[in-house]
N, C-alpha and C positions, 0 to 999 in steps of 0.2 A: 156459342153465343151467334144469336142472330144480329145482324146488322142490317137497319132498316135507313134507306137514302128518302131524306124528306126535308124540306124548310122549314118545318114546323119551329126546329130550335131558335130560326131567326126571329120569328113574328114575337116574341114575347121580348125582343131586343125594340124592335121597331115600334112595335105598338107603344112604348114610353117616348122615343121620338116623334114618332107621329102625332101626339097628343099637344107636342108646347107648341104650335101654332096657333091652335085652337086655344090655350090657356094665354096663349097674346091676346089675341083676338077678343077674348072677353076678359079684357082685363077692367073696364070697367062697369063689368056684371058681374059681382061676387058668387051670387049663387052660381050662373052659368058655369064659372072659371072653375068653380070647386067641384062642379056637374063633371065635366070634362075629365078631372083629375080623379075621380070616384070610377066613371066607366074606363080609364084606360087600365088602372089600377085590378078593376074587378075582370077585366077580359086579361088581361096578363095571368092574374091568377088562376084563371078556367082554361089557359091553353098551356099552362105548364100543370096543372093536375091534371090535365087530361092524358100526357104522358106520363104519367107515374104506374099506371097499369101495365103498359109495355115495358116498363124499365123493371118492375118486379114480377114480368115473365121471362126474364132473362135477357131483354133484348139491351142493344146503344143502336141510339138515333143518330146518322151523321149529318153534316150539311156543308158541303166544301165553297168555300166562297171565291176565293182563287189562291191560284196556287204562284208563291212568288218565286222558292228556288229549289232544287230538288230533295227531298226532305224537309220540306219549309211552305207552310202554305197558313192561309186566314181560312180556320176550319171549325166548325161546331162539332161538338160532341158529347150528347146525355147520356150519363152513367148513373148509376145508383148515388155515388157520395154527392153528383154536381146537381142533380134532380133536387136530394135534399134539401143542399143550400137554398137553390132556389126557391122550391117551395116555401121555406122558412120565409125569404126576404119577400117572397112577392104577396106571401098570405100579411104579412105585420105591413106592407105599406099601403093594404088597405085601411089599418085600422089607424095607422100614423097619418095618412091624410085626414080624418075625421078629428084628428089629434088637434092636426094643427090648426083647422077652422076653428075651434075653442079657444086656442092658445093666441093663436096670432091677432084673430077678431076683438079677444076677452084684452088684449093690451094695446090695440089699434096699431100694430105693426105697420112699418110703411112697408113698402116694394114687394106687395105680399104676390104678386103676378111672377115676379121676378124668382121669389122664393119659389113659386107652386112649378115654374119650368127647372129650376135647377135640380130640383128633387126628384121632378119625372129622370131627366137625364141621369141623375144619379143611381137610379134605381134601373137604367135600361144600361147603364156599366156595368153594375153587378150582375144581371144576369148574362151576361156578354162574358164577365169572370168563371160562372159557375159551368156555363157551359162550352169552356174553349177544351179543344180537342189537342193542343200543344202551349207551347212557352210563347211562341209569339203571338197569337192570340189573347192567351191571358196577359200578356205584359202588355200590347193594345190598350185592354180595356180596364187596367189596373190604373193606367196614366189619365186615362179619359175619366175617370170615377175622381181622380186624385183634383183636375182642372175644376172638375164637375162642383166638387164639393168644396172650394174655395169659396165660393160668391156666398153662400151656407154660412159657413165659420164667420165669413169677415161681414155679414147681417146689418150689423148694426152701425158699421163704417165709421166709427169713434175713432179714437189713435189706439185703446186697449185691443179692439178688433183688428185692425190694420197689423199691429204686431204681433199678436198672436198668429193671424193668416202667413206674417213670414215666415214664422218661425215653422207654422203649418207644409208649409208649400217646400221648407230648409229641409227639412226630417224627410218628409216623404217623397218629392220628387229627385230631392238631392240624391238619396239613398238608394232611390231605383235606377237613376242614370247613373251614378257613381259604382254600386255595388251590383244589381242585376244584370242591368245590361251587359258592362264586360265578363260578367259568368256567363251570360246565354251566348256569346259569341265563344268564347273558351270551348264550352260545352258542345256549337254547332262544329268548332272545327274537331274538336275530339269524336265527336259522335257520327254527325254528317246529318242528325236528325234533332227538332224539338219536340219529336212527338210523344206525346204520352203514352207508358206503357205499364201493364200490370204488375211487373217484376222489375219498373225502372229500366232505363236506356241509356244510364252514363257506364263510357269506357270504362271497365273493370280492370283492363291491365296497364291503365293510368298511372301516376306516381302518387303513392298515398297523401303524401303532402300537399300536392294539387286537387286532391279530391276533396280533401279539407277544406282548403281555402276556398274553394267552388262551394261548396254548403255552406259554409259558414257566409259567403258573400251573398247567397240567396236567401239564408235564414234573416241576418240584420238586415239586408236589401228590402224585402218586403216591410218596410218600415211600420206600413198599417198594422201588422200583429204585434206590438206593443211592445216587444221584448228589450230589455233593457240592455245596452243602457240608450236604445233607440225608441225611446218612450214620451218621452217630455212633452211631445207636440199634442200628445193627447188631455191631460189635463189643461195645456193651454187654449184647448179648441172649444171649453165650456164655456168662453164667453158667448157662443153660440146660442140661437134663441133655442129652449129645450127640446121643440122636436129634433130640431138638426140634431143634438146630443143623442137623442134618442136612436137616430137615424144610424150617427156615427158610433156608438157604442153598444148597439144592438143588435140591428139589420145589416148595413152595408159596409161601410168601410174598414171597422177590424174584423169583422169575420170576412172578408175579401182577404184582410192580410194573412189570418191563421189558415183560410182555405188555401192560398199561395203556397206556404211555407208546407202544409200537408200534402200538397200536392206534389212542390219539390221532393221530400224526402221520401214519399212511400212510390211517385210513379216517374219519378227522374233517377232517384239514387238506386231504388230499391230496397227492401228487407234484406237480402241477401248479401249486399255487397257492403251494406250499413253495419249487419250485425260481423260480418267477418273483416272489416278492420275496426270495429268498439265507436265508430263514431256515434252509433247512437247512446251510449254515455255520455257523449260530450253533450250533447243536444238535451238530455236530460237532465244534466245537471245549470244547464245553461236556462233551460226552461223552471227548475226549482228553484234555483235564485232566483227569479223573477219573479214567481210563485210567493214567496214569503217575504221578499222583500218591499213588494208591493202590497203585502198585507198590513206589513208593519207601518210603513207610512200612509196608508188611508186610517188607521188607527187614531193619528194625531191632525186629520182634517174637520177643520169647524166647517167649513162649506158644502152643504150636501152633495152640489156635484162634483166635487172636485175628491168628496169620499167615494163617490162612486166613481169615477175616473178610475181613481185608485184601484177599486177594486175589479172592474175592467181589464186592467191592466195584469193583474191576477190571474184572473178567470182565463184571459187569452193563453196564455200559458199551460193550463189545464190541457188546452187542444193539442199544444205543441208537444206536450211531455204523452198524451197519447197516441200521438203518431211516432216519438222518438223508442216505445216502450216496444214496439214493433210485434206486439202479443196480439191476438185476434180481438179478445177484450181490450186490450187497452186500445187499440185504434178503433174498434166499435165506439169504446167509450169517449173517445176526442170527437167523434163525428158526432154521436149523439149531443153531446154538450154545447155544439154550434145551435141546434135546433131550443135545448132547455133553459142555457145560459140565456139565450135572444129574449124567450118569454118572459124570464124572469127578469133580464135586466130593463125590458125597456118599460116594462111596468113601474120599475122603482124612477126610473126617470120621468113618467109621466104625472105620477105622484109628485115627485119633485116639482116640475113644471105647474102643477095644480096648485101647488101650496104658493109656488110664486104667485099665479093669477090671483087667489082669491085675498094672498094676504101681504104678497111683496117682502116677502121673507127668503134668506137665501141659506142662511148659517142655522144649524142643527141646538145649537144656544138659545136660539129665539123660537124655537118651536116647542120647549114645552108646556105641555097639558094640551096641545093644537088638536092630541085625537077625541078629546071630548067637545070641539068645535068642527074637524073633518073629520067624521068617524068611517065614512066609507073610503075617507082616500087612504086613511092610515090605515084600515084593515087592508085593502088593496098591498099597500108598503110591506105589511108583515108575512102576505104573501108570497110576493116578490122574495124579501130576505130570505123565506124560509127556501125558497127554490133554489139561490146563488148557495147560499150556507149548503144546501145538500142534504135536507130534511125531510122527512115525509111530513104531509101526502101532497107534496110539491115533485114536477118533474125532474128537478136537479137533483134530487137523489137517486134515478136512475143512470145517468150518466156518471154521476161520480161513483155511483156501484162498481158500474162496470171500468173504470177506470183503476178502482182497487181491485179489482180481480183480476187487473191485467199487471199492474205490480208484481200481483203475486206470479203470476200466470210468467211472467218474464225474470222471476226470481230476484225484484229489484228493491228491496226491502228498505233502503234507505228514501226510495221515492214513496212507498207506502208510509211512509213516516211524515215525507213531506206533505204529502195529501192529509192526513188526520190531522198534522199540526196548522193546516191552513185554514181546513173546516172550523176550528176551533177561532181560530183569527178572523176569519169572517163573521163568526155569530159575534165576537167580540166586540166589531166595528158594526153592527146592523141593528143587534136586540137592546143593546140600551135605548138609539133611537125610539124605536117602539116602545120601550119602558118609559123614559120620561113623557112619550106625547099620550102615554095613557091612565098613568099611574103618577104622574106628581102634578104639582100645581103652579100654575106660572104666575110669576110676579105682575101683579097690575096692569104695571105699563106696559107688557107684550104685546094684551090684546084689549086696547082699550076699547074696542069695540065688536059688537058679536058679532066673529066671522063665518060667513058660510061656504058651503060645499063651493069647488068651481063650478064653471057653466057645463051642463050636458055634454058638448061636444068636447069637454075636456074628462066628464066623469065616464061617460061611458066606454072609451078605448081602452082605462085601466082598469074596469069592470071585467071588460074582455077578456084583455090578457092576464088577470088576474084568476080568473077562473078557468081559462088553458092553461095555468101554469097548472094548476089541480089536475084537471080532466087528463095531463098528460102523466100524471104518477099513474092513472087507472088505465089508459090508453095511450100506449106509448108509439101508435103504427100512426101512419108508417113508417116514422123516423127508424126504429127501433129495427124493423124488416129492410128497409134501405140501408141501412150502416150494417145491416149484417152481409147482406148482398154483397154490397162494395167490398169487404174483407173477405166472401170470398170469391170475387172477381181478383182481389191483389192475390190470395193464395194459389189461387187456380193459374197464377200466371196472366 
């Protein structure tokens, strides 16, 4: 495997940081301000995309910023798994930026300059996590993301927003400082390094009890992954504007959480160690509990964004389950689900926001017959639903297919039952929304005036992500290639 020393991994991180002063200076000129946002988003994506051919050829790209201690450095390393995540987040930043314009202007939201500044900072931290070469770098950017997204969660600055913001920080920062930081210190003490390795670097001769405690500290400490019982911050964060919800639930925050857990399971502990101690089964059951419980709770939610939030909790656990299966197809399916779920779920959140902008309605019970008023939005919602459920012709089918094959490969029949049951539950909480929207007649009081589709800046992004969800079914590359390449790197040590 060729290792290339280059500053290129640092560039996407700096692009988002560098654009913030320009956004601030353009605060009184909205078109220019959003123009800077688009320039940065497109530039970031192009730099990330430029590294994809090198990674597909089997190379890795490294960039060391500073050496802190022996075996401890602030360092970037671009591999197949990292570039997959960076490709998803950088591409969807462009779309979400466009959607933000339609949503924030459509509702005449306050503090839009501050919003776009912290949005850029959040994407900088996300890429930093994706390209981290070790636990130290990953942890620093993880915390940076936590604090960067707090002003977005509390954007409305009312009592409900502040209460939810405190809960957000308590769970996200409290768990990382209380669980992850001590686990990192013990790990460094045991191994003398925090550098990610294809077959893990955890001390195999350590006490199994200590290793299990460390594993659980990492899994629950990265609370952005939403693993129960450290999940309730996620529905609470729904007080944020819908573009923020889309950022939280599809692109940045939650995907950073499962990305970190995936890194720890495979690149810190390693498949051989986990399999020999049967810790993989423990994580499988933790993920399975979250999948089924979150899906059942989603069934009872009438507020659309809360239903989507609990759906996200369950879908994130799919990714953790894929890692814990330790089978090649299971791991590939988990990696693929980062991308497939992102495009499907961001479509659903875009639709929820478009409905709110056009009608002011948040609850599913108030959306009966809305499909006849907003056919484009609800058709996109249907496509996003199919992808999250895992049905063709949408990309979610590909990742779930690999996860199912992974359970068979790992001889985990209980996990197979969990996946199939949860897919039925996914259908049970999404398809009735679509049915009521298109095939039921609303009460006269629901839509007193004729409802029109949301503004174009809201409508175009959800069309693009819905179309992408379909295209990913027929053309899952390069995500599938990158996932398979990452798995090959793991199995090859």
